[in-house]
Structure formats: structure tokens, C-alpha cells
N, CA, C and O atoms as a GROMACS GRO file, in nm:
protein
  312
    1MET      N    1   0.084  -0.118   0.000
    1MET     CA    2   0.000   0.000   0.000
    1MET      C    3   0.089   0.124   0.000
    1MET      O    4   0.193   0.127   0.065
    2ALA      N    5   0.047   0.225  -0.073
    2ALA     CA    6   0.126   0.347  -0.086
    2ALA      C    7   0.109   0.436   0.037
    2ALA      O    8   0.002   0.441   0.098
    3ASN      N    9   0.216   0.506   0.071
    3ASN     CA   10   0.205   0.604   0.178
    3ASN      C   11   0.140   0.731   0.121
    3ASN      O   12   0.125   0.742  -0.001
    4PRO      N   13   0.100   0.826   0.207
    4PRO     CA   14   0.027   0.944   0.158
    4PRO      C   15   0.103   1.024   0.052
    4PRO      O   16   0.042   1.078  -0.040
    5TYR      N   17   0.235   1.032   0.064
    5TYR     CA   18   0.313   1.107  -0.035
    5TYR      C   19   0.313   1.037  -0.171
    5TYR      O   20   0.301   1.101  -0.275
    6GLU      N   21   0.327   0.906  -0.167
    6GLU     CA   22   0.323   0.829  -0.292
    6GLU      C   23   0.185   0.840  -0.358
    6GLU      O   24   0.175   0.851  -0.480
    7LEU      N   25   0.082   0.836  -0.279
    7LEU     CA   26  -0.054   0.849  -0.331
    7LEU      C   27  -0.073   0.985  -0.396
    7LEU      O   28  -0.128   0.994  -0.506
    8ARG      N   29  -0.029   1.090  -0.330
    8ARG     CA   30  -0.039   1.225  -0.388
    8ARG      C   31   0.037   1.233  -0.519
    8ARG      O   32  -0.012   1.289  -0.617
    9PHE      N   33   0.157   1.177  -0.522
    9PHE     CA   34   0.239   1.179  -0.643
    9PHE      C   35   0.169   1.104  -0.757
    9PHE      O   36   0.166   1.152  -0.870
   10GLU      N   37   0.114   0.989  -0.726
   10GLU     CA   38   0.044   0.910  -0.828
   10GLU      C   39  -0.079   0.983  -0.881
   10GLU      O   40  -0.107   0.979  -1.001
   11ILE      N   41  -0.151   1.049  -0.793
   11ILE     CA   42  -0.269   1.123  -0.837
   11ILE      C   43  -0.228   1.242  -0.924
   11ILE      O   44  -0.295   1.273  -1.022
   12LEU      N   45  -0.119   1.309  -0.888
   12LEU     CA   46  -0.069   1.419  -0.972
   12LEU      C   47  -0.028   1.367  -1.110
   12LEU      O   48  -0.055   1.432  -1.212
   13GLN      N   49   0.036   1.251  -1.114
   13GLN     CA   50   0.073   1.191  -1.242
   13GLN      C   51  -0.050   1.157  -1.325
   13GLN      O   52  -0.054   1.181  -1.445
   14MET      N   53  -0.151   1.101  -1.260
   14MET     CA   54  -0.275   1.068  -1.330
   14MET      C   55  -0.340   1.194  -1.387
   14MET      O   56  -0.388   1.193  -1.501
   15ALA      N   57  -0.342   1.300  -1.310
   15ALA     CA   58  -0.401   1.426  -1.355
   15ALA      C   59  -0.324   1.482  -1.474
   15ALA      O   60  -0.383   1.525  -1.572
   16ARG      N   61  -0.191   1.480  -1.464
   16ARG     CA   62  -0.108   1.528  -1.575
   16ARG      C   63  -0.130   1.444  -1.700
   16ARG      O   64  -0.145   1.498  -1.809
   17ASP      N   65  -0.133   1.313  -1.685
   17ASP     CA   66  -0.154   1.224  -1.799
   17ASP      C   67  -0.290   1.248  -1.864
   17ASP      O   68  -0.302   1.249  -1.986
   18TYR      N   69  -0.391   1.268  -1.781
   18TYR     CA   70  -0.525   1.296  -1.833
   18TYR      C   71  -0.525   1.424  -1.916
   18TYR      O   72  -0.579   1.427  -2.027
   19LEU      N   73  -0.464   1.529  -1.861
   19LEU     CA   74  -0.460   1.657  -1.933
   19LEU      C   75  -0.376   1.648  -2.060
   19LEU      O   76  -0.408   1.712  -2.160
   20GLN      N   77  -0.269   1.570  -2.057
   20GLN     CA   78  -0.187   1.552  -2.177
   20GLN      C   79  -0.267   1.479  -2.285
   20GLN      O   80  -0.260   1.516  -2.402
   21ASP      N   81  -0.341   1.377  -2.247
   21ASP     CA   82  -0.425   1.305  -2.343
   21ASP      C   83  -0.532   1.397  -2.402
   21ASP      O   84  -0.559   1.395  -2.522
   22GLN      N   85  -0.592   1.477  -2.316
   22GLN     CA   86  -0.693   1.571  -2.361
   22GLN      C   87  -0.632   1.673  -2.457
   22GLN      O   88  -0.693   1.707  -2.559
   23ARG      N   89  -0.514   1.722  -2.426
   23ARG     CA   90  -0.444   1.818  -2.511
   23ARG      C   91  -0.412   1.755  -2.646
   23ARG      O   92  -0.428   1.819  -2.750
   24SER      N   93  -0.368   1.631  -2.646
   24SER     CA   94  -0.335   1.560  -2.770
   24SER      C   95  -0.458   1.547  -2.859
   24SER      O   96  -0.448   1.568  -2.980
   25THR      N   97  -0.570   1.512  -2.802
   25THR     CA   98  -0.694   1.500  -2.878
   25THR      C   99  -0.734   1.635  -2.937
   25THR      O  100  -0.772   1.643  -3.054
   26THR      N  101  -0.725   1.739  -2.857
   26THR     CA  102  -0.760   1.874  -2.902
   26THR      C  103  -0.664   1.921  -3.011
   26THR      O  104  -0.704   1.987  -3.106
   27GLU      N  105  -0.537   1.886  -2.996
   27GLU     CA  106  -0.437   1.922  -3.096
   27GLU      C  107  -0.467   1.855  -3.230
   27GLU      O  108  -0.454   1.918  -3.335
   28ASN      N  109  -0.506   1.728  -3.227
   28ASN     CA  110  -0.541   1.657  -3.351
   28ASN      C  111  -0.659   1.725  -3.420
   28ASN      O  112  -0.660   1.741  -3.542
   29TYR      N  113  -0.759   1.763  -3.341
   29TYR     CA  114  -0.874   1.835  -3.395
   29TYR      C  115  -0.828   1.966  -3.459
   29TYR      O  116  -0.871   2.000  -3.569
   30PHE      N  117  -0.741   2.038  -3.389
   30PHE     CA  118  -0.689   2.165  -3.440
   30PHE      C  119  -0.622   2.147  -3.576
   30PHE      O  120  -0.652   2.221  -3.669
   31TYR      N  121  -0.532   2.050  -3.588
   31TYR     CA  122  -0.460   2.031  -3.714
   31TYR      C  123  -0.554   1.992  -3.828
   31TYR      O  124  -0.539   2.039  -3.940
   32ASN      N  125  -0.652   1.906  -3.798
   32ASN     CA  126  -0.748   1.867  -3.901
   32ASN      C  127  -0.833   1.986  -3.945
   32ASN      O  128  -0.854   2.007  -4.064
   33ALA      N  129  -0.881   2.064  -3.850
   33ALA     CA  130  -0.964   2.180  -3.881
   33ALA      C  131  -0.883   2.286  -3.956
   33ALA      O  132  -0.934   2.349  -4.048
   34TRP      N  133  -0.759   2.306  -3.916
   34TRP     CA  134  -0.674   2.406  -3.981
   34TRP      C  135  -0.642   2.364  -4.125
   34TRP      O  136  -0.645   2.446  -4.216
   35ASP      N  137  -0.612   2.236  -4.145
   35ASP     CA  138  -0.587   2.188  -4.280
   35ASP      C  139  -0.710   2.206  -4.369
   35ASP      O  140  -0.697   2.245  -4.485
   36LEU      N  141  -0.827   2.177  -4.316
   36LEU     CA  142  -0.950   2.194  -4.392
   36LEU      C  143  -0.973   2.342  -4.425
   36LEU      O  144  -1.014   2.375  -4.537
   37ALA      N  145  -0.947   2.429  -4.330
   37ALA     CA  146  -0.962   2.573  -4.354
   37ALA      C  147  -0.866   2.621  -4.462
   37ALA      O  148  -0.902   2.704  -4.545
   38LYS      N  149  -0.743   2.568  -4.463
   38LYS     CA  150  -0.646   2.607  -4.567
   38LYS      C  151  -0.692   2.558  -4.703
   38LYS      O  152  -0.682   2.631  -4.802
   39GLU      N  153  -0.743   2.435  -4.710
   39GLU     CA  154  -0.792   2.381  -4.837
   39GLU      C  155  -0.908   2.463  -4.892
   39GLU      O  156  -0.922   2.479  -5.014
   40ASN      N  157  -0.992   2.514  -4.802
   40ASN     CA  158  -1.110   2.591  -4.843
   40ASN      C  159  -1.081   2.740  -4.857
   40ASN      O  160  -1.171   2.818  -4.888
   41GLY      N  161  -0.957   2.780  -4.834
   41GLY     CA  162  -0.921   2.921  -4.845
   41GLY      C  163  -0.978   3.007  -4.734
   41GLY      O  164  -0.997   3.127  -4.751
   42GLU      N  165  -1.006   2.946  -4.620
   42GLU     CA  166  -1.066   3.018  -4.507
   42GLU      C  167  -0.970   3.037  -4.390
   42GLU      O  168  -1.011   3.077  -4.281
   43ALA      N  169  -0.842   3.009  -4.412
   43ALA     CA  170  -0.744   3.016  -4.304
   43ALA      C  171  -0.707   3.161  -4.276
   43ALA      O  172  -0.653   3.230  -4.362
   44THR      N  173  -0.738   3.206  -4.156
   44THR     CA  174  -0.702   3.340  -4.111
   44THR      C  175  -0.636   3.329  -3.975
   44THR      O  176  -0.647   3.227  -3.907
   45MET      N  177  -0.567   3.434  -3.936
   45MET     CA  178  -0.503   3.433  -3.803
   45MET      C  179  -0.608   3.427  -3.692
   45MET      O  180  -0.585   3.367  -3.588
   46GLU      N  181  -0.723   3.490  -3.716
   46GLU     CA  182  -0.829   3.485  -3.615
   46GLU      C  183  -0.877   3.341  -3.596
   46GLU      O  184  -0.896   3.297  -3.482
   47LEU      N  185  -0.896   3.269  -3.706
   47LEU     CA  186  -0.938   3.129  -3.697
   47LEU      C  187  -0.830   3.046  -3.630
   47LEU      O  188  -0.860   2.960  -3.548
   48TYR      N  189  -0.705   3.070  -3.666
   48TYR     CA  190  -0.593   2.998  -3.607
   48TYR      C  191  -0.594   3.014  -3.455
   48TYR      O  192  -0.582   2.917  -3.381
   49LYS      N  193  -0.607   3.139  -3.410
   49LYS     CA  194  -0.607   3.167  -3.265
   49LYS      C  195  -0.728   3.104  -3.196
   49LYS      O  196  -0.719   3.057  -3.083
   50GLU      N  197  -0.841   3.104  -3.267
   50GLU     CA  198  -0.963   3.045  -3.211
   50GLU      C  199  -0.952   2.894  -3.196
   50GLU      O  200  -0.996   2.837  -3.097
   51LEU      N  201  -0.892   2.830  -3.295
   51LEU     CA  202  -0.883   2.684  -3.295
   51LEU      C  203  -0.767   2.630  -3.211
   51LEU      O  204  -0.776   2.521  -3.155
   52HIS      N  205  -0.658   2.707  -3.202
   52HIS     CA  206  -0.537   2.657  -3.136
   52HIS      C  207  -0.563   2.626  -2.989
   52HIS      O  208  -0.613   2.711  -2.915
   53PRO      N  209  -0.529   2.504  -2.947
   53PRO     CA  210  -0.555   2.464  -2.806
   53PRO      C  211  -0.461   2.537  -2.709
   53PRO      O  212  -0.346   2.567  -2.742
   54ASN      N  213  -0.512   2.563  -2.591
   54ASN     CA  214  -0.432   2.626  -2.486
   54ASN      C  215  -0.350   2.520  -2.414
   54ASN      O  216  -0.389   2.404  -2.406
   55ASN      N  217  -0.237   2.562  -2.363
   55ASN     CA  218  -0.157   2.473  -2.279
   55ASN      C  219  -0.221   2.466  -2.142
   55ASN      O  220  -0.289   2.559  -2.099
   56PHE      N  221  -0.199   2.355  -2.072
   56PHE     CA  222  -0.249   2.347  -1.935
   56PHE      C  223  -0.140   2.391  -1.840
   56PHE      O  224  -0.021   2.384  -1.871
   57SER      N  225  -0.182   2.438  -1.724
   57SER     CA  226  -0.089   2.492  -1.625
   57SER      C  227  -0.077   2.398  -1.506
   57SER      O  228  -0.148   2.298  -1.495
   58ILE      N  229   0.013   2.433  -1.417
   58ILE     CA  230   0.028   2.359  -1.292
   58ILE      C  231  -0.102   2.363  -1.213
   58ILE      O  232  -0.143   2.264  -1.152
   59ASN      N  233  -0.168   2.478  -1.216
   59ASN     CA  234  -0.296   2.490  -1.145
   59ASN      C  235  -0.401   2.398  -1.205
   59ASN      O  236  -0.484   2.343  -1.132
   60ASP      N  237  -0.399   2.379  -1.336
   60ASP     CA  238  -0.492   2.286  -1.401
   60ASP      C  239  -0.466   2.143  -1.353
   60ASP      O  240  -0.559   2.067  -1.328
   61ILE      N  241  -0.339   2.108  -1.340
   61ILE     CA  242  -0.302   1.974  -1.292
   61ILE      C  243  -0.351   1.957  -1.148
   61ILE      O  244  -0.408   1.853  -1.114
   62LYS      N  245  -0.327   2.057  -1.064
   62LYS     CA  246  -0.369   2.048  -0.924
   62LYS      C  247  -0.521   2.038  -0.913
   62LYS      O  248  -0.572   1.962  -0.831
   63LYS      N  249  -0.592   2.114  -0.994
   63LYS     CA  250  -0.738   2.110  -0.992
   63LYS      C  251  -0.790   1.972  -1.031
   63LYS      O  252  -0.880   1.918  -0.967
   64LYS      N  253  -0.732   1.914  -1.138
   64LYS     CA  254  -0.773   1.781  -1.181
   64LYS      C  255  -0.736   1.676  -1.075
   64LYS      O  256  -0.813   1.583  -1.051
   65ALA      N  257  -0.620   1.692  -1.012
   65ALA     CA  258  -0.578   1.599  -0.906
   65ALA      C  259  -0.674   1.604  -0.789
   65ALA      O  260  -0.708   1.501  -0.731
   66GLU      N  261  -0.719   1.724  -0.752
   66GLU     CA  262  -0.816   1.736  -0.644
   66GLU      C  263  -0.947   1.667  -0.680
   66GLU      O  264  -1.010   1.604  -0.596
   67GLU      N  265  -0.986   1.679  -0.806
   67GLU     CA  266  -1.107   1.612  -0.854
   67GLU      C  267  -1.091   1.460  -0.844
   67GLU      O  268  -1.183   1.390  -0.800
   68LEU      N  269  -0.975   1.410  -0.883
   68LEU     CA  270  -0.949   1.266  -0.875
   68LEU      C  271  -0.942   1.220  -0.730
   68LEU      O  272  -0.988   1.110  -0.697
   69TYR      N  273  -0.886   1.301  -0.644
   69TYR     CA  274  -0.871   1.262  -0.504
   69TYR      C  275  -1.006   1.252  -0.433
   69TYR      O  276  -1.021   1.174  -0.339
   70GLN      N  277  -1.102   1.330  -0.476
   70GLN     CA  278  -1.236   1.321  -0.417
   70GLN      C  279  -1.289   1.180  -0.427
   70GLN      O  280  -1.358   1.132  -0.337
   71PHE      N  281  -1.258   1.113  -0.537
   71PHE     CA  282  -1.300   0.974  -0.554
   71PHE      C  283  -1.235   0.886  -0.448
   71PHE      O  284  -1.300   0.797  -0.393
   72VAL      N  285  -1.109   0.909  -0.419
   72VAL     CA  286  -1.037   0.830  -0.319
   72VAL      C  287  -1.098   0.849  -0.181
   72VAL      O  288  -1.110   0.754  -0.104
   73GLU      N  289  -1.138   0.972  -0.151
   73GLU     CA  290  -1.193   1.001  -0.020
   73GLU      C  291  -1.336   0.948  -0.001
   73GLU      O  292  -1.379   0.927   0.112
   74GLN      N  293  -1.407   0.926  -0.110
   74GLN     CA  294  -1.546   0.880  -0.102
   74GLN      C  295  -1.552   0.742  -0.038
   74GLN      O  296  -1.471   0.654  -0.067
   75LYS      N  297  -1.649   0.726   0.047
   75LYS     CA  298  -1.674   0.593   0.104
   75LYS      C  299  -1.786   0.529   0.023
   75LYS      O  300  -1.884   0.595  -0.012
   76ASP      N  301  -1.770   0.404  -0.006
   76ASP     CA  302  -1.872   0.333  -0.082
   76ASP      C  303  -1.999   0.324   0.001
   76ASP      O  304  -1.996   0.292   0.120
   77THR      N  305  -2.110   0.351  -0.064
   77THR     CA  306  -2.240   0.342   0.003
   77THR      C  307  -2.317   0.221  -0.046
   77THR      O  308  -2.435   0.205  -0.013
   78VAL      N  309  -2.252   0.137  -0.124
   78VAL     CA  310  -2.319   0.019  -0.180
   78VAL      C  311  -2.319  -0.093  -0.080
   78VAL      O  312  -2.370  -0.201  -0.109
   0.00000   0.00000   0.00000
């Protein structure tokens, strides 16, 4: 069984991995949409900025980790 520090570290890793996967999916959408816009002659800097995914921050990781930790703290009612 993990000690509290190991558990926190694992939850932070899970949160980071989740956000990285989400970013990757969003990035794929961005590239596909941008390529389509270029093919259709609709590529503008405004569209580029609108479609381009934002990077996640340390605070985003901490927020997601807190969300995941709530599950750990929950007691089963079944």
C-alpha cells in the first residue's frame, strides 16, 4: 500500500496524464480543422487563434488531481 506522499504523487501523475491526453486529442482536432480551412481558403489568423488549443498549467493539474482525489476520499455506500 502506498504512503500518503506516494498516493499524492500518483494522483498528480494521473491528472497530468489525463490533461496531456486531452491536449493531444484537441491538438489533432486543431490540425485537421486548420488543414480543412487552408484547403477551403478560409485560413485566417483569427481562426488559427480560435482553434489553437491552450496549454495546461500547474494549477490545471492540481485542480484535476483534487477532482481525482475526491474519488479516493469517497466511502462506498453500496
